[in-house]
N, C-alpha and C positions, 0 to 999 in steps of 0.2 A: 230176484226177490228182494234183495237189499234195497235196490233203487226204487222199487214200488212202495216199499214200506216208508222210505224217506219221502216219497211223493205224497203219501197219505198224511204226512205231518202228524205223527202220533201225539205231539205235545198239545195239539188243539182238541183232541178227543175227550179228555176229562171235562173240559169246559162245556162241550156240546151236550153232555148227559146230565148236567147239573139240574136243569129244569125238570127232566124226567124223574130224577130222584126225589126232588121236593114235591112235585105233583103227586107222585105215587104214594109217598109216605103220608102226605096230607090226607089222601083218601083212606089209607089204613088207619090213621089215628082220628079220623072224623067221619064215623058212620053216618049215613043220611037217615032221614025220618023213615024212609021206606026200607032201608037196610040197617038192621040193628047191630050187627056184629062186624068186627073188622074182617073176619074170614069170609064173610058174605060179599063184601065190597071189593076186597083185594083179590087179584088173580096173578099168579106167577107167569102165566102165558102172556097176559097183557103187558106185564112189566118187561119180560124178556124181549118180546117183539117191538115194544116201544124203544128199548135201548138199541136194538138192531137197526130199526128204521132211522133213528136219530144219528147213529154212527154212520150209517150208509149215506145219509144226507150230508154229513160233515165231510166225509171222504170224497163224495161226489163234488162238493164245493171246492175242495182242495185240488182235485184233479182238473176241474174246469178252470180254476184260477191259474193253475200251472199252464194249461193249454192256451187260454185266452191271452194271458200276459206274454207267453212265450212266442206265439205266432205274431203278435202285435209289436214285438220288440221292446215291450215295457221292461221285461227282465233282461237287463244288459249289464255292462261293466260298472255302471253307476249304482246298481242296486246293492243295498246293505243286507247282511244276513246270509244264511246258507243258500247256495245256488239251487235253483229249481231244476227239475229233471230235464225239461226241454232246453232250458238255458244252457245246461252243462253238456247236453248231447247224449246223456245216458239212456234217454227214452225219446223216440221220435214223435213228432206231432201225430202221425198216423196211428201209432201204438197208443198214445194217450187218448185219442179220439175213440178208439175201440174200447178202452177202459172206461171212458165216460158213458158209453152206450151200455156196457155190461153192468156197471155200477147203478145206472139209472134203472135198469130192468130189475136188478136184485132188490134195490130199495123200494121200488113200486110193489114188487111181490111181497116183501116184508110188510109194507103198509096195508096191503089187501088182507093179508093173514091177520094182522093186528086188528083191523076193522071187523073181521069175521068173529074173532074171539071176543071182541067187545060187545057186538050187537047180535051175532048169530044171524038167524033168518028173520028176525023182527027188527023194528026201528029202521025201516028201509030209508027213510028220509035222512036220519043221522048217518047211515052208511054212505049214502051218496055225497052228503056234505063233506065228510072226512076224506072220501076218495078224491073229491075235487081239490080239497085242501092239500092232500098229499101230492097230487099232480102239480099243483101250483108251486109247492115247495121245491119239487124236483126241477121244474122249469126255471124257477128263480135262482136256484143254486147254479145252474148252467149259464143263465143269461147275465150273471154278475159281471163276468169279464169276456164272455164269448159272443161274437157277432158285432156288427157295425153299430148296433144300438145298445151295447152293453151298459146297463144302468150303473155299474160300479165305476164307470168312467165319467159319470155325471153327478156323482156324490150321493147316490141313493143306496149304497151298500149298507149304511148304518140302519136304514129302515128295515131291510131284509133280515139282518141279524137280530134286531130288536123284536120283530114280529115273530119270526119262526123259532129262534133259539131262546126267546124269553116268554112271550105270551102264549104262543101255540104249544110250545114244549111243555110248559108248566100247567096251564089251564086246560089244554087239550087232553093231555094224558089223564088228568084228574076226572075230566068229563067221561072218558072212556070207561072208568071204573064206576062212577057214581051216577052218570046220566043226568047230572045237575051242574049248574055253574056255581062255583064257590066264590062268593064276592070277596071275602077276606083274603083269599089266595091271590087276588090280583096284585096285592102289594109285593110279595116276594117274586111274583112273576115279572113285574116291572123291574124289580131290583136285579134279577138275573139277566134280564134283557139289557139293562143299562151297563152292567159289568161286562157282558159279552160285547157290546158296542165299544166299551172301553178298550178291550183287547184289539179290536179292529182299528180304533183310533190311534192306538199306540203304534200299530203296524204302519199306519199311514203317516204318522209323525216321523217315524224312522225313514220312510221312503219318500219324504216330501220332495226333495230335489230331483230324484230320478223320475218321480211321477210327473213333475212339472215338464221335464224335457220330453216325456213320451205322450203328453196330452191327457194324462189320467187325472181328471179334475175331482179328486176326492174332496171331502169337506175340509180337510187340512190344507189342501192346495188353495181352496177357495177363500178360507178365512185367515190363513197364515199361521205360522208356528206358535206365535205368542198367544193368539186367541184359541188355538188348538189346545194349549195347556189349560186355559180356563174351562174350555169345553170338557176336557178330560177330568178335571177336578169336580166339575158339576155332575158328570156321569157317575163317578165313583162315590162322591159324597152323598148324592141323592139316594143311591142304592143303599148305602149304609144306614141312612136315616129311615128309609122305608121299611127295612127289616126290623129295626127297633120299634117303629110304630106298629108293625104287624104283631110283634111280641106283646106290646102293651095292650092292644085291642084284643088279643087272644087270652089276656089275663095270665100270662106266664108267671110261674113262681120264680123265686130268686135263682134256684138251681137250674132253671130252664134257659138262662141267659148264657149258656156255655158257648153259643155261637159267636159271642163277642171276642173270643180268642182269635177268630179269623180276621178281626179288625186290626190286629197287630201287624201282620204282613201287608195288609192293605194300606195302613197308615205309612209304613216304611216305604211302600211303593210310591205313594203320593209325594213323600219327602224327596225321594230320588228323582222323580220327574220334575219337581219344582226347582231343584238345583241343577238340572241338566242344561248344558250349554251346547252340546253336540248331539242332535237327534239320532245320529248313527249309533250312538252308544246305548240306545234304549232297547236294543234287540233282546238282551237277557231278561228285561222286564216283562216281555210278552209271556214267557213261560211262568214267571212268578205270579203275574196277575191271573192267568188262567188257572193255575193250581190253587191260588188263594180263593178264587170263586168256587172252585170245586170243594175246597175245604169248608167254606161257608155253607154250602149246600148240605154237606155231610153233617156238620155240627147242628145245623138248623133242623134237619130231619130227626136227629137224636132228641132234640129238645121238644119236638112235636109229640113224642110218645111218652106218656107218663109211666106206664107199666110195660116197658119195652120187652122185658123178659117173658112176661105172660103172653103178650101178643105173638112173639116169635114162636113160642111153644105151640100156641094155637094154630099158627100158620103151617108149621111142619106136621102137626097132627091132623088138622082138618082143612088146610088150605087147598086151593085147586092148582 
């Protein structure tokens, strides 16, 4: 059990649910024209299964990454950071392959349950669309490093992370509640996507040399370490700006800018990266950036709710 928990890479899980939290609380604090009260738009069932589905997708991605890089020999003695399960031999490729299949099935089952709670027996078109989206997310998580045409080896991993852990996670879960697209929510959705890509980019910066030797052509390998730093600053800086723009356009009061506290660790992170001369020493920054993104999502959701105590009371008394 210890080895499977390590293979699931728990430090990546808070980052994966950041979009779910922001999208859900936005639905709670922004009732639609058709739904007048927060307790009518928010559902604990949707929230719970959205979290389960996203966590399943992240764990599946981690298992598949372990398997793909393990059987390809990408995880070798040159790799920096904790040893992967297959690399260290504590889990065999066959065992990991079975785990990928089981996790895929459980994630799909969770997604189907989520879709049912969101749309019931109506909105058949929406149900089919989100089902296809869920299948695409599962397939993308596996194909990142698994197979001869793994797109993670061609530099497209950033796109997967941005789309599914940013846009789909944040905007998608909000749509499950409200059945509407929230245009303003696009800004924090993009921000969370960029920060998530930042974590992946940091990982690729750390592993640049080993990835080069194994033929894993990540964006970092393609553009080089110096440009990868500029890319990293652009990702994090743009995300920080977009959240501020979101707050301004939402007409936040002064006390609703509490989320700016998360900019302290984000700024410290950027300073550390700028001074770094040995990419192998960036490994601790992965956890820091992931937790800083999670902190930003938590603080932002608090700022979204003006009368948070009243809404929470209503949820427990009248929520579904």
